[in-house]
N, C-alpha and C positions, 0 to 999 in steps of 0.2 A: 848573100855575103855581107851587105850593109847591115842587115838585121842581126847577123851573128856578131859583127864588130860592135854594134850598139849594145848587145847583151853583155859582151865581155867588158866593154867600157863601164856599163852600169854596175856590173859585179865588182869591178876594181874600185869604182867610186864608193860603193857601199862598204867594201872591205876596208879601204883606207880611212873612210869616215869613222868606222867603228874603232879602228886602231887609235885614231886621234883622241877618242874619249876613253880608251881602255886603260891607259896609264893613270894612276892616281895623282892627284895634286897634293904636293907636300907644302902645307901652310905653316908659317912661323909667326908667332906672336911674342911680344914681350909681356912680362908680368905687369898687368895694368888693370886692376879691378875697377869696375865690374865687367870690363871688356873681356879680359882673359886672366884666369887665376887658377891656382892649384886647388883641388878639392880639399886638401889638408889645410889651406889657408896660409901656408908658409910662403914667404917671398922668394925663397931660393930652394932648389932641390934638383931632382933628376929631370931631364927633358921628357922622359917617358912617364912622368907622374900623371895620374888622372886629372883632367882639366874640367873646368866649368866656366860659365860666363856668357856674355852676349855673343861673342864671336862663335863659340862652340855651338850655341843654339841656332844661329843663322846658318852656319855651314852644314849642320846636321839636316836642316830642312832643305837647304839647297841641294844637298847630295841626294836626298830622298826624291826630290822632284826631277833631278837631272839624270840620276843613275850613275853619277860620277863618284868614284871612290876618293877618299882623301885621308891624309894624316894631318894632325895639328899638334905642334909642340911649342913649348915656351923656350926661347933663347934670349940671351942678352940682345939689346937693340943692335949693337955693332955686328954681332955674329949673324943675326937674322937678316940684316940689310945686305951684308956681303954675300951670304949664301943665296938669297933670293935673286940678287943681281947677277951672280956668276953661274948658277946651277940650273940646267934645264929642268922644267917641271916643278920648280919651287916658286913660292910667293910669300908675301907678308901683308900685314895689315898696317896701313899708313895713311897719314894725311897726304892729299894729292897737291903737292906744292910745285911751283914753277921749276924749281931745281930738279925735281924728281920726275917731271911730266914725261920726258922722252925716254926714261930708263926702263919703264915697265909698261905692260898692258894693264888697263884699269877696269875693275868691276865695282860698280856702286853708283852713288854712295850707299853704304850699308846702314849708317847711323849718323844723324846730325851731331856734330861735336864742336861747339864753338871754342875758340881760344879765349880764355877769360883770366882776369886777375881777381883772386879772392882775398879778403881781409877779415880781421876780427870785427864784428859789429861794434864792440865796445871802443874800438879805436876811432870810429866815426871818420874814416878816410873817404874823401870825396875826390873823384877824378873826373874832370871835364874832357880831358883828352889824354892820349897815351903819354904825351910829353910831361904831363903832371906827375907821372910815376917815376921820373928820373931821380927825384930826391929820396926815393925809398929803396931799401934792400929787398930784392925779389928772389924768392925760392924757386928753383927749377929742377928738372929731372935730367940727369946726365945724358947728353946727346939727344935730348928730346927736341922736337921741332919748335915748340913755343920758346923754350929757353934759348935755343940757338938763334932764333929770329931776333930776340931781344938783345942778346949779346952782340950780334952784328950791328945793331942800332946804337950800341954803346951804353946800354943799361947795366946797372949793377946787379948781376945775377949770380947767386950762390947755389950750385947744383949738388944734388945728392944721387947716389946710385940706386936708391929705392924710394919711390915717390911718397910712400906712407910716412917717411921720416919728416917730411915737410909739415905734416899735421901737427906734430909736437913742437916743431920750430915756430910755426905761425902762432900756435896757442901760447907759447912761452915768449912771444915777441922777439925771437932771435932773428926773424925776418919780418918785414912789414907786409909784404904781398906774396901771394903764391900764384905762379903762372901755371895754370892747369885747366883742362876742361871742367866746367862746373860740376857735371854729373859725376866725374871721376873724383874730384876733390871732396864733394859732399859724401860720396859713398865711403871713401877712405876715412873721413872724419868720423862718420857713424860707426865704422868698424873699430876705430881706435877709442870710441867712447867720448868723443869730443864734439861739441856743438858750438853754435854762435859764429859761424863763418857766413859771409855774404859776398855775392858778386858785386864788385865796384867798377868794373870796366870790361867791355867786350872788345878784344883786340881784332878778331876776325870771326866771321861766321863761315864755318867749314864743315866738312863731313869726313868720316873714315871710309876708306876704300880698301879693296884687295888689290895690291900691286903684284902682278904675275910676271915671271920671267918672259923675256921677249920670244923665247922658243915656243911658248904656248900658242896653239892655233888661233888665229883671229875668229874662226867659226865658233870655237869653244868660248872665247871671250864674249861674242855676241849672244851665245846661248845662255851663259851665266848672267849677263846683264838683263836679258829678257826675263829670266826667273826672278831676279832680285826686284825688278819692276812689278812683276805679278805679286810677289810677297808684300810689296808696299801697297799695291792697289787693294788686295784682299784683307789687309789689316794684320797680316802675320808679323811683320816687322814691329809694329807698334805693340803688339801683345808681348813680344820678346823683350822690348825695352822696359815695359811695365813690370815685368818679373823682378827687375833688379833696381827698382827705385826705392 
């Protein structure tokens, strides 16, 4: 009798374990080259447009190793955040900030992504501390974590809906500084045919994570974190980063 009950229990455990991984993860990203972007190169379009970028390459490899299916779409930040927060099985790519810590299950870090201030080299702007940036106009990304952080600190932040617009604004000196991860800023500048930007200050040293809805199984979170660590250890993540430099 005990043996029979044990076998039934084991079968149920295996069945429900497989069910937990059977449903695909629905991942949402904002248009944020080179992390996530449309193959067409357009900043706006249909959520079902073909995508490319660092996120896509990481998730493809993660799916291959885990056997977990996924979808990945580009939404506006506001829509992605609300959907991932409220809808079971959904997630987004995000900085892991104290304000968001308890709202999601976290996988990562996927990629190091410092919060930085960029400036034109020809301006010769020198910052010894973040406080030194108060006298400058700073370009930000609408509802982006870096710009919102600076706004809360009382800095003069002028935000745009599409981050690539800050390339032209910084080059034309309509803003003095650009609050953006350096890798993103330099990639966008290169894509826009602009050069001569430099990092003048590092605000925070952070990384990008996947933030998954709290309905996602803790076992699945542990499984994905294990795979991401393996991808880091065997050099896969670094190879993906290099493709987009």
